[in-house]
N, CA, C and O of each residue as an XYZ file, in Angstrom:
692
protein
N     148.361     89.662    138.215
C     147.180     88.851    138.068
C     146.535     89.188    136.718
O     146.323     90.356    136.392
N     146.237     88.173    135.963
C     145.603     88.350    134.659
C     144.112     88.596    134.861
O     143.296     87.675    134.826
N     143.791     89.849    135.069
C     142.421     90.245    135.345
C     141.947     91.206    134.259
O     142.666     92.150    133.931
N     140.762     90.995    133.690
C     140.284     91.857    132.604
C     140.240     93.338    132.977
O     140.411     94.201    132.116
N     140.012     93.631    134.251
C     139.939     95.027    134.685
C     141.266     95.753    134.499
O     141.296     96.983    134.443
N     142.343     95.017    134.404
C     143.670     95.630    134.272
C     144.037     95.989    132.835
O     144.986     96.741    132.612
N     143.309     95.468    131.870
C     143.540     95.843    130.473
C     144.923     95.500    129.948
O     145.528     96.291    129.224
N     145.416     94.346    130.302
C     146.766     93.935    129.926
C     146.934     93.850    128.410
O     148.046     93.975    127.895
N     145.841     93.641    127.709
C     145.938     93.529    126.254
C     146.498     94.801    125.605
O     147.109     94.726    124.540
N     146.299     95.954    126.226
C     146.845     97.202    125.671
C     148.371     97.170    125.694
O     149.018     97.631    124.753
N     148.941     96.634    126.753
C     150.404     96.529    126.810
C     150.914     95.578    125.729
O     151.945     95.833    125.108
N     150.193     94.491    125.510
C     150.577     93.547    124.457
C     150.448     94.224    123.090
O     151.341     94.097    122.252
N     149.362     94.929    122.862
C     149.152     95.627    121.590
C     150.212     96.691    121.339
O     150.555     96.962    120.188
N     150.729     97.290    122.389
C     151.788     98.294    122.247
C     152.972     97.722    121.474
O     153.635     98.432    120.719
N     153.223     96.457    121.670
C     154.381     95.837    121.041
C     154.249     95.717    119.528
O     155.229     95.414    118.848
N     153.052     95.951    118.990
C     152.861     95.976    117.536
C     153.431     97.246    116.916
O     153.643     97.301    115.705
N     153.679     98.260    117.731
C     154.069     99.574    117.222
C     155.466    100.021    117.641
O     155.924    101.083    117.218
N     156.147     99.232    118.462
C     157.483     99.632    118.908
C     158.542     99.145    117.929
O     158.315     98.225    117.143
N     159.700     99.786    117.998
C     160.773     99.335    117.115
C     161.405     98.050    117.655
O     161.082     97.605    118.756
N     162.294     97.473    116.880
C     162.790     96.117    117.146
C     163.628     95.977    118.405
O     163.901     94.851    118.820
N     164.041     97.052    119.022
C     164.852     96.930    120.244
C     164.022     96.586    121.471
O     164.583     96.274    122.521
N     162.707     96.636    121.362
C     161.843     96.389    122.514
C     161.201     95.009    122.466
O     160.758     94.535    121.419
N     161.166     94.380    123.642
C     160.416     93.142    123.836
C     159.633     93.302    125.135
O     159.958     94.151    125.964
N     158.618     92.496    125.303
C     157.798     92.543    126.511
C     157.724     91.156    127.111
O     157.303     90.200    126.459
N     158.139     91.058    128.368
C     157.966     89.830    129.135
C     156.930     90.106    130.203
O     157.060     91.056    130.975
N     155.912     89.281    130.247
C     154.854     89.402    131.245
C     154.933     88.222    132.200
O     155.139     87.082    131.783
N     154.768     88.505    133.473
C     154.619     87.460    134.474
C     153.175     87.535    134.919
O     152.792     88.457    135.640
N     152.381     86.586    134.503
C     150.951     86.629    134.785
C     150.520     85.417    135.601
O     150.985     84.297    135.393
N     149.631     85.680    136.519
C     149.009     84.611    137.297
C     147.553     84.547    136.861
O     146.828     85.539    136.928
N     147.136     83.370    136.415
C     145.731     83.193    136.043
C     144.888     83.291    137.315
O     145.298     82.839    138.384
N     143.720     83.882    137.181
C     142.841     84.004    138.352
C     141.491     83.382    138.026
O     141.409     82.386    137.307
N     140.456     83.969    138.553
C     139.106     83.457    138.362
C     138.679     83.439    136.898
O     137.748     82.715    136.543
N     139.330     84.210    136.051
C     138.892     84.356    134.667
C     139.879     83.681    133.717
O     140.700     84.352    133.091
N     139.800     82.383    133.612
C     140.701     81.620    132.743
C     140.521     82.020    131.278
O     141.466     81.957    130.491
N     139.311     82.427    130.921
C     139.043     82.846    129.545
C     139.905     84.063    129.162
O     140.444     84.125    128.058
N     140.024     85.010    130.072
C     140.847     86.193    129.812
C     142.326     85.808    129.703
O     143.028     86.285    128.811
N     142.793     84.952    130.602
C     144.178     84.488    130.541
C     144.431     83.807    129.198
O     145.468     84.033    128.575
N     143.501     82.985    128.753
C     143.641     82.311    127.458
C     143.683     83.318    126.315
O     144.434     83.137    125.357
N     142.883     84.378    126.408
C     142.895     85.440    125.400
C     144.276     86.093    125.329
O     144.809     86.323    124.243
N     144.847     86.387    126.496
C     146.176     86.999    126.531
C     147.221     86.052    125.948
O     148.095     86.479    125.194
N     147.135     84.786    126.291
C     148.073     83.801    125.738
C     147.977     83.761    124.211
O     148.998     83.699    123.525
N     146.766     83.796    123.684
C     146.577     83.781    122.231
C     147.174     85.042    121.595
O     147.771     84.971    120.521
N     147.015     86.180    122.249
C     147.603     87.423    121.736
C     149.128     87.327    121.708
O     149.765     87.746    120.742
N     149.698     86.780    122.760
C     151.148     86.649    122.867
C     151.684     85.711    121.789
O     152.720     85.985    121.183
N     150.994     84.627    121.555
C     151.439     83.644    120.563
C     151.540     84.233    119.160
O     152.289     83.714    118.332
N     150.810     85.295    118.880
C     150.833     85.943    117.563
C     151.980     86.944    117.418
O     152.160     87.519    116.344
N     152.749     87.157    118.472
C     153.796     88.181    118.455
C     155.146     87.563    118.813
O     155.248     86.745    119.728
N     156.166     87.966    118.083
C     157.516     87.454    118.347
C     158.206     88.218    119.470
O     159.186     87.733    120.035
N     157.709     89.404    119.800
C     158.388     90.250    120.783
C     157.686     90.277    122.149
O     157.927     91.177    122.954
N     156.822     89.291    122.405
C     156.118     89.220    123.696
C     156.155     87.773    124.193
O     155.971     86.824    123.430
N     156.399     87.640    125.496
C     156.392     86.318    126.131
C     155.641     86.401    127.455
O     155.590     87.450    128.097
N     155.063     85.277    127.846
C     154.535     85.128    129.200
C     155.488     84.188    129.920
O     155.696     83.047    129.507
N     156.060     84.695    131.007
C     157.008     83.915    131.794
C     156.312     83.331    133.016
O     155.313     83.877    133.483
N     156.829     82.237    133.530
C     156.260     81.706    134.769
C     156.514     82.688    135.918
O     157.574     83.310    135.972
N     155.568     82.829    136.819
C     155.769     83.737    137.957
C     156.918     83.265    138.844
O     157.213     82.073    138.932
N     157.553     84.233    139.497
C     158.578     83.923    140.492
C     157.975     84.192    141.871
O     156.908     84.797    141.980
N     158.650     83.747    142.901
C     158.159     83.986    144.259
C     158.221     85.483    144.572
O     158.941     86.233    143.914
N     157.473     85.900    145.565
C     157.441     87.302    145.971
C     158.850     87.833    146.238
O     159.191     88.940    145.821
N     159.657     87.047    146.927
C     161.018     87.463    147.283
C     161.925     87.610    146.064
O     162.934     88.312    146.128
N     161.584     86.964    144.969
C     162.414     86.991    143.763
C     162.002     88.075    142.767
O     162.717     88.307    141.793
N     160.884     88.734    142.984
C     160.380     89.687    141.991
C     161.407     90.774    141.681
O     161.722     91.010    140.515
N     161.923     91.426    142.695
C     162.853     92.537    142.465
C     164.174     92.049    141.872
O     164.610     92.603    140.862
N     164.834     91.039    142.448
C     166.080     90.577    141.816
C     165.873     90.100    140.373
O     166.709     90.358    139.507
N     164.766     89.409    140.121
C     164.496     88.944    138.760
C     164.269     90.128    137.819
O     164.789     90.146    136.703
N     163.502     91.103    138.266
C     163.174     92.258    137.427
C     164.387     93.128    137.125
O     164.406     93.834    136.117
N     165.388     93.086    137.977
C     166.572     93.935    137.810
C     167.342     93.644    136.523
O     168.168     94.457    136.106
N     167.089     92.511    135.892
C     167.779     92.191    134.638
C     167.223     92.996    133.453
O     167.814     93.006    132.373
N     166.103     93.657    133.658
C     165.454     94.416    132.587
C     165.848     95.889    132.629
O     166.525     96.339    133.553
N     165.417     96.620    131.622
C     165.699     98.057    131.545
C     164.507     98.915    131.923
O     164.668     99.971    132.536
N     163.306     98.467    131.559
C     162.120     99.311    131.724
C     161.011     98.521    132.404
O     160.719     97.385    132.029
N     160.402     99.136    133.402
C     159.173     98.627    133.997
C     158.020     99.305    133.286
O     157.927    100.533    133.288
N     157.153     98.536    132.685
C     156.113     99.044    131.789
C     154.748     98.682    132.343
O     154.465     97.516    132.616
N     153.891     99.705    132.509
C     152.556     99.432    133.037
C     151.566    100.479    132.557
O     151.757    101.679    132.753
N     150.517    100.003    131.933
C     149.393    100.858    131.546
C     148.181    100.335    132.288
O     147.802     99.173    132.139
N     147.579    101.193    133.085
C     146.370    100.825    133.817
C     145.303    101.863    133.490
O     145.292    102.962    134.043
N     144.406    101.490    132.579
C     143.328    102.420    132.219
C     142.479    102.731    133.451
O     142.217    101.848    134.268
N     142.051    103.988    133.584
C     141.262    104.383    134.762
C     139.808    103.925    134.669
O     138.894    104.739    134.529
N     139.612    102.617    134.749
C     138.269    102.042    134.628
C     137.399    102.349    135.842
O     136.172    102.290    135.770
N     138.049    102.678    136.963
C     137.309    103.005    138.175
C     138.183    103.918    139.041
O     139.322    104.218    138.684
N     137.653    104.346    140.155
C     138.367    105.265    141.045
C     139.702    104.685    141.499
O     140.721    105.375    141.493
N     139.689    103.410    141.892
C     140.912    102.770    142.365
C     141.987    102.717    141.282
O     143.161    102.955    141.563
N     141.602    102.413    140.072
C     142.570    102.380    138.979
C     143.096    103.779    138.669
O     144.277    103.952    138.369
N     142.225    104.762    138.741
C     142.639    106.140    138.447
C     143.763    106.584    139.377
O     144.740    107.184    138.929
N     143.629    106.292    140.669
C     144.599    106.772    141.652
C     145.541    105.680    142.161
O     146.128    105.808    143.236
N     145.678    104.625    141.395
C     146.483    103.487    141.826
C     147.963    103.830    141.968
O     148.534    104.575    141.172
N     148.551    103.268    142.997
C     150.008    103.211    143.176
C     150.321    101.744    143.467
O     150.529    101.364    144.619
N     150.351    100.931    142.427
C     150.459     99.478    142.645
C     151.844     99.061    143.126
O     152.834     99.764    142.924
N     151.881     97.910    143.761
C     153.153     97.348    144.224
C     154.172     97.302    143.103
O     155.344     97.614    143.310
N     153.730     96.912    141.911
C     154.679     96.758    140.811
C     155.400     98.064    140.507
O     156.551     98.033    140.073
N     154.768     99.197    140.718
C     155.423    100.492    140.494
C     156.649    100.617    141.403
O     157.722    101.022    140.956
N     156.483    100.269    142.671
C     157.594    100.367    143.615
C     158.607     99.245    143.397
O     159.795     99.417    143.669
N     158.144     98.109    142.911
C     159.067     97.036    142.544
C     159.958     97.485    141.390
O     161.147     97.167    141.367
N     159.392     98.225    140.431
C     160.199     98.774    139.336
C     161.306     99.666    139.892
O     162.457     99.583    139.461
N     160.953    100.510    140.842
C     161.944    101.413    141.436
C     163.014    100.609    142.169
O     164.206    100.854    141.986
N     162.601     99.660    142.990
C     163.576     98.874    143.747
C     164.456     98.019    142.831
O     165.590     97.698    143.188
N     163.948     97.653    141.670
C     164.741     96.898    140.690
C     165.624     97.822    139.849
O     166.381     97.363    138.994
N     165.517     99.129    140.103
C     166.312    100.160    139.417
C     166.008    100.207    137.923
O     166.915    100.256    137.092
N     164.714    100.190    137.598
C     164.268    100.242    136.206
C     163.801    101.641    135.825
O     163.283    102.385    136.657
N     163.990    101.984    134.563
C     163.284    103.125    134.005
C     161.806    102.741    134.009
O     161.476    101.555    133.992
N     160.924    103.721    134.033
C     159.496    103.424    134.118
C     158.766    104.026    132.929
O     159.015    105.169    132.546
N     157.861    103.245    132.351
C     157.002    103.698    131.253
C     155.557    103.415    131.647
O     155.163    102.261    131.811
N     154.774    104.481    131.798
C     153.392    104.333    132.259
C     152.450    105.174    131.414
O     152.872    106.054    130.664
N     151.169    104.882    131.555
C     150.137    105.765    131.033
C     149.977    106.930    131.999
O     150.642    106.960    133.035
N     149.117    107.882    131.688
C     148.983    109.084    132.517
C     148.127    108.899    133.774
O     147.215    109.684    134.031
N     148.423    107.875    134.538
C     147.755    107.660    135.835
C     148.297    108.701    136.810
O     149.508    108.758    137.021
N     147.433    109.531    137.413
C     147.907    110.706    138.152
C     148.920    110.446    139.258
O     149.919    111.161    139.338
N     148.707    109.468    140.100
C     149.621    109.252    141.219
C     150.952    108.661    140.760
O     152.012    109.073    141.232
N     150.898    107.706    139.849
C     152.153    107.174    139.318
C     152.898    108.265    138.558
O     154.113    108.405    138.693
N     152.167    109.034    137.760
C     152.788    110.108    136.978
C     153.440    111.149    137.879
O     154.509    111.670    137.561
N     152.798    111.449    139.000
C     153.352    112.432    139.932
C     154.736    111.998    140.402
O     155.662    112.809    140.441
N     154.879    110.732    140.755
C     156.167    110.239    141.240
C     157.192    110.099    140.106
O     158.377    110.374    140.298
N     156.734    109.674    138.937
C     157.650    109.590    137.790
C     158.220    110.971    137.490
O     159.415    111.109    137.226
N     157.371    111.992    137.529
C     157.838    113.361    137.274
C     158.715    113.878    138.409
O     159.775    114.454    138.165
N     158.277    113.677    139.638
C     159.017    114.199    140.786
C     160.448    113.668    140.841
O     161.376    114.411    141.160
N     160.626    112.385    140.530
C     161.942    111.764    140.627
C     162.591    111.522    139.256
O     163.659    110.914    139.176
N     161.958    111.988    138.194
C     162.469    111.835    136.826
C     162.825    110.368    136.539
O     163.969    110.030    136.236
N     161.805    109.519    136.645
C     162.008    108.077    136.561
C     161.745    107.475    135.188
O     162.084    106.315    134.951
N     161.143    108.248    134.272
C     160.834    107.639    132.983
C     159.856    108.457    132.185
O     159.847    109.687    132.243
N     159.029    107.748    131.435
C     158.114    108.390    130.495
C     156.659    108.147    130.878
O     156.301    107.137    131.483
N     155.847    109.117    130.498
C     154.402    109.050    130.728
C     153.742    109.297    129.376
O     153.869    110.383    128.811
N     153.045    108.303    128.861
C     152.363    108.470    127.585
C     151.254    109.514    127.726
O     150.747    109.745    128.824
N     150.887    110.133    126.623
C     149.855    111.173    126.626
C     148.478    110.614    126.939
O     147.633    111.314    127.496
N     148.249    109.354    126.582
C     146.978    108.707    126.902
C     147.236    107.227    127.164
O     148.388    106.807    127.274
N     146.184    106.448    127.263
C     146.313    105.047    127.634
C     146.308    104.104    126.424
O     146.099    102.901    126.577
N     146.533    104.643    125.240
C     146.484    103.818    124.035
C     147.828    103.165    123.730
O     148.885    103.660    124.121
N     147.759    102.055    123.032
C     148.963    101.328    122.632
C     149.841    102.189    121.722
O     151.063    102.203    121.873
N     149.233    102.896    120.791
C     150.020    103.705    119.842
C     150.749    104.847    120.532
O     151.904    105.126    120.210
N     150.096    105.508    121.473
C     150.756    106.611    122.200
C     151.920    106.089    123.030
O     152.990    106.698    123.054
N     151.720    104.977    123.702
C     152.806    104.419    124.503
C     153.962    104.011    123.599
O     155.121    104.278    123.918
N     153.663    103.376    122.494
C     154.723    102.961    121.573
C     155.501    104.174    121.068
O     156.726    104.132    120.964
N     154.796    105.239    120.759
C     155.469    106.454    120.300
C     156.421    106.977    121.375
O     157.542    107.381    121.068
N     155.981    106.971    122.627
C     156.827    107.423    123.736
C     158.033    106.507    123.922
O     159.145    106.984    124.144
N     157.821    105.207    123.832
C     158.929    104.262    123.959
C     159.929    104.422    122.812
O     161.140    104.456    123.035
N     159.421    104.517    121.600
C     160.297    104.638    120.437
C     161.159    105.893    120.484
O     162.243    105.916    119.900
N     160.700    106.930    121.165
C     161.449    108.183    121.257
C     162.595    108.101    122.272
O     163.470    108.966    122.285
N     162.597    107.079    123.111
C     163.639    106.943    124.129
C     165.002    106.629    123.508
O     165.109    105.832    122.575
N     166.027    107.268    124.043
C     167.393    106.924    123.657
C     167.987    106.005    124.728
O     167.480    105.924    125.847
N     169.050    105.328    124.369
C     169.745    104.468    125.331
C     170.227    105.299    126.517
O     170.152    104.851    127.662
N     170.716    106.498    126.248
C     171.215    107.372    127.304
C     170.098    107.778    128.263
O     170.307    107.827    129.475
N     168.928    108.066    127.731
C     167.788    108.416    128.591
C     167.411    107.241    129.486
O     167.174    107.414    130.682
N     167.358    106.060    128.910
C     167.009    104.872    129.690
C     168.005    104.684    130.826
O     167.611    104.420    131.962
N     169.284    104.817    130.528
C     170.314    104.669    131.564
C     170.174    105.737    132.644
O     170.371    105.455    133.826
N     169.834    106.964    132.241
C     169.652    108.020    133.231
C     168.440    107.740    134.120
O     168.503    107.937    135.334
N     167.343    107.286    133.524
C     166.156    106.943    134.313
C     166.462    105.806    135.289
O     165.986    105.811    136.424
N     167.263    104.828    134.839
C     167.644    103.726    135.730
C     168.477    104.245    136.898
O     168.298    103.802    138.033
N     169.376    105.171    136.630
C     170.179    105.755    137.705
C     169.296    106.566    138.640
O     169.493    106.542    139.855
N     168.325    107.285    138.085
C     167.395    108.038    138.928
C     166.587    107.087    139.810
O     166.311    107.400    140.968
N     166.205    105.927    139.267
C     165.494    104.924    140.064
C     166.403    104.402    141.179
O     165.945    104.146    142.293
N     167.685    104.247    140.873
C     168.641    103.813    141.893
C     168.667    104.801    143.057
O     168.668    104.386    144.216
N     168.687    106.073    142.773
C     168.685    107.090    143.826
C     167.341    107.130    144.549
O     167.288    107.275    145.770
N     166.265    107.002    143.790
C     164.915    107.051    144.361
C     164.635    105.850    145.256
O     163.898    105.954    146.237
N     165.228    104.709    144.912
C     165.030    103.493    145.714
C     165.515    103.683    147.148
O     165.057    102.988    148.054
N     166.427    104.608    147.354
C     166.943    104.892    148.696
C     165.984    105.782    149.487
O     166.111    105.918    150.704
N     165.027    106.382    148.786
C     164.050    107.287    149.409
C     162.695    106.611    149.561
O     162.101    106.624    150.638
N     162.212    106.017    148.470
C     160.892    105.372    148.461
C     161.064    103.871    148.682
O     161.121    103.085    147.736
N     161.143    103.501    149.949
C     161.300    102.091    150.276
C     160.562    101.779    151.576
O     160.152    102.684    152.302
N     160.404    100.519    151.852
C     159.616    100.093    153.024
C     160.213    100.615    154.327
O     159.474    100.993    155.237
N     161.516    100.638    154.424
C     162.150    101.102    155.667
C     161.838    102.573    155.920
O     161.422    102.939    157.019
N     162.036    103.416    154.911
C     161.777    104.856    155.075
C     160.288    105.119    155.298
O     159.919    105.917    156.159
N     159.445    104.458    154.534
C     158.009    104.667    154.677
C     157.520    104.128    156.022
O     156.609    104.696    156.624
N     158.119    103.037    156.492
C     157.771    102.496    157.801
C     158.101    103.467    158.919
O     157.356    103.581    159.892
N     159.230    104.173    158.780
C     159.603    105.192    159.767
C     158.545    106.299    159.812
O     158.175    106.764    160.890
N     158.065    106.715    158.645
C     157.021    107.746    158.587
C     155.750    107.264    159.277
O     155.118    108.006    160.029
N     155.386    106.012    159.012
C     154.178    105.445    159.603
C     154.297    105.366    161.126
O     153.354    105.700    161.844
N     155.447    104.928    161.609
C     155.647    104.865    163.056
C     155.559    106.243    163.694
O     154.996    106.386    164.779
N     156.101    107.243    163.046
C     156.040    108.609    163.570
C     154.590    109.083    163.659
O     154.189    109.696    164.648
N     153.817    108.797    162.631
C     152.395    109.175    162.625
C     151.662    108.465    163.764
O     150.883    109.086    164.487
N     151.910    107.170    163.921
C     151.262    106.392    164.982
C     151.645    106.902    166.370
O     150.808    106.960    167.271
N     152.901    107.268    166.534
C     153.341    107.829    167.819
C     152.609    109.130    168.124
O     152.190    109.373    169.256
N     152.461    109.967    167.090
C     151.765    111.241    167.296
C     150.294    111.023    167.647
O     149.739    111.744    168.477
N     149.682    110.061    167.037
C     148.271    109.781    167.284
C     148.053    109.211    168.678
O     147.063    109.537    169.333
N     148.959    108.372    169.133
C     148.768    107.677    170.405
C     149.265    108.468    171.618
O     149.113    108.011    172.750
N     149.840    109.619    171.403
C     150.308    110.405    172.538
C     149.254    111.317    173.074
O     149.499    112.047    174.035
């Protein structure tokens, strides 16, 4: 969702500092703030390495995303929820078997580190993220993708659902 609280412009700005092997495709849904969506569109139009793609259905997100190498998300900690966010897209990146590139959001960073899924920029700035991306080798990206493949077998709805059912059984007994 193209929402100003998400700070999507930082991800677009990151593309000003990355080397030529990187491009950014965004799937954005306009919401209540058409002005912000228009701002993002104008930013994209000024860059050759960024596109806004039409959204796909919920069921198509993971298969569509699997064609990429890196799931990229910077969410500045504008509030408590953003600080500790574990958004759906993070798990979609894993299920799509992508390397992950994020800002230093504590909960996402914890899982990226625990499962060795990708890179965590030192801060939430475009330049820091670009520096982290530019330092990646092809071999590292492939290893992170393989780690995501293994992690997808652990962090998924079926396994997490089993945990939830066990908790509910314990509570109701």
